[in-house]
Each structure stands twice: as C-alpha cells, then as structure tokens.
N, C-alpha and C positions, 0 to 999 in steps of 0.2 A: 202580688198581683201576677196572674198568669195569662198569657195570650197565646193561643194556638193559631198560627197563621197558615192559611192555605191560599196559595196563588191560584187565581181562577180566571177563566175566560168568561164565565157567566155564573151567577148564583142568585137564589131567591129564597125567601122565607114565607112559609104558608102557615096560617093559623085557621084551623077548621076549613081547609081548602080555599081560603081567601088569601091572596098575596098581600103581604104587609111591607115587604122590602125587596128590592131587586137591583142588581148591579151588572155591568158588563165586566170588562177587564179590571182586575184589581185584587183585593184580598178579602177573604172571609176571616173574621177575627172572632174566635170563640173566647170570650173573656170571663175568667174566673177571678173572684175577689175574695181574699182571705181576711181573717180577723185582724191581722197586723197592718193591713193596707190603709193608705190615706190619700189625700188629694195630690200630694207631691209625687207619689208613686204613679198615680193616674196620669199626671202631666208628663212625667218622664217616659212612661211606657207609650203614650200616644205619640210623642216625639220620635221615639225609636221606631215605631210602626211606620210612620210617615217617611222616615229617612233610611230605613234598612234597604240595602242594595241587593235585592233578590230578583230583579227583572232583567232580562237580557238586553245587552247593548247590540250594536250592529255586528259585532264579532261573535255574538252568541254567548258572551260571558255575563254572569250575574254582576252587573255593574251599575244598574239604574234603580232608583228608588221610586216608590209610589208617586211622590211629588213630581219626579222627572217625567213619568209617563202619563201624568194626569189621570191616574187610576182612581177608582172608588173603593170604599170599604163597606162591607156588610158586617155590622157588629151584632153578635148574638150572645146574650148572657149564658154562662155555662158553669154553674157552681160545682158540677161534677168533676171539674179539673182539680178540685181539692179532695178528691176521694183518697182515703187512706185504706189500703188493702193489706197492710202488714199483718194484721191478726184476723184469721178466719176468711170466710168467703163472702161476707156481706160488707160492702164498703161503708166506712164511717165518713161523715162529712163534718165532723166537729171542728175542723180547721177553716171551714168556709165562713165567710162573714154573714152576720145576721141580715135578713132580707132588706130591712128598712135602710140600714147604712150602706149595704151593697148597692142598692138602687141609686143612691146619691152619687156614689163613686163611679158607677156605670155611666151615669149621665155626665159626670165630670170628664171622664175619658172621651166620650163622644164630643162634648163641647170643645175639648182641646184639639181633637182632630179637625173639627170644623174651623176653629180659630187659625190653625196652621194652614188651612186652605184645601183640605181634603173633602170631597163629596162623600157624605156618610148616609147610608141607609141602615135601618135597624129591624130587629125583631121586636118583640114586646117582652119587657122584663118580667120574669117569673111565669110566663105562659108556656104551655106545651106547644112546640113548634116543629114543623117539618122543614129541614134545610136541604135544599137541592143545589148542587154545585158541580161544575166541571173543573177539576183540579188540573191546572196547567203545569206540566213537567213530568210527573207530579212534584210539586214543591210544598212541603209542610214543615214549619219551623215553630218550635216552642220558645217563647220569650218569657222571662221572669224578671220582675222588678222588686 
C-alpha cells in the first residue's frame, strides 16, 4: 500500500465541476493499493498517516502530527502509484489491486483514520477527479506499508 502525502493549507476534490470533498489544514493522501495489500496494512498505514510528525511546532520544526494539530485528511484513490515504467514508455499497472478488492481496502483505510479521530473527506473511488490543493512547505512524503 502506498500513500503520497501532501501537507496542505486547503484542498478539494471536484467531479464534473461539483465539489465532493474539501479540507482546510491537513493532508491530501493519494492512496494506491497493490495486489499484496490487506486490511492489516491499511490499518498500519492509517495509523502512520495520523501520527507522522510533519507539521511545524512553535520553533518551526516538523515535530507535530495530524492528530496534534487537529488537521483533516482528503483521501483520493490513486492506482497510478503502482505504475511500472521499467519497460517501454507506456506504464503497466499490473501490480495494482483489482478494483473490487481495492475499494474495500480504500474504505478500510478511511474507516481506520476516522476511528483514530481524524476528520476525513474523500473523492469517489474509481472516478475521474480534479484535485486542487495548496501544498504547504511544500511538503510531500511517500509512505509504503
């Protein structure tokens, strides 16, 4: 399971120019789910996202977590994180999880974040979406579980 985190001051997801999710300060999480992923990985990754210390403290050091700042998360499904570009110029997505199982794990990840106490907004699994964000820092971090 892969999560590309972007620390943001504001973000939203649009589908056909209609807003479906929006947050203020927090994280945009582009979530990719691979064939080998399971519910345990979803739980561990959600815990890491909520507790990763990438927000500034009073001294300007990255020492605070999403839970500490009471930030929100905007989760967007992103199977293209599993693109394999080793051979040729057209990416292969053969390592991405099949959609039916991936959607279950996507929702498990979201449910775990909510259980931990994080406010979560989402896009729509499998939809074509426009993601607008203001990356704060900029800070962008890849997590893999």
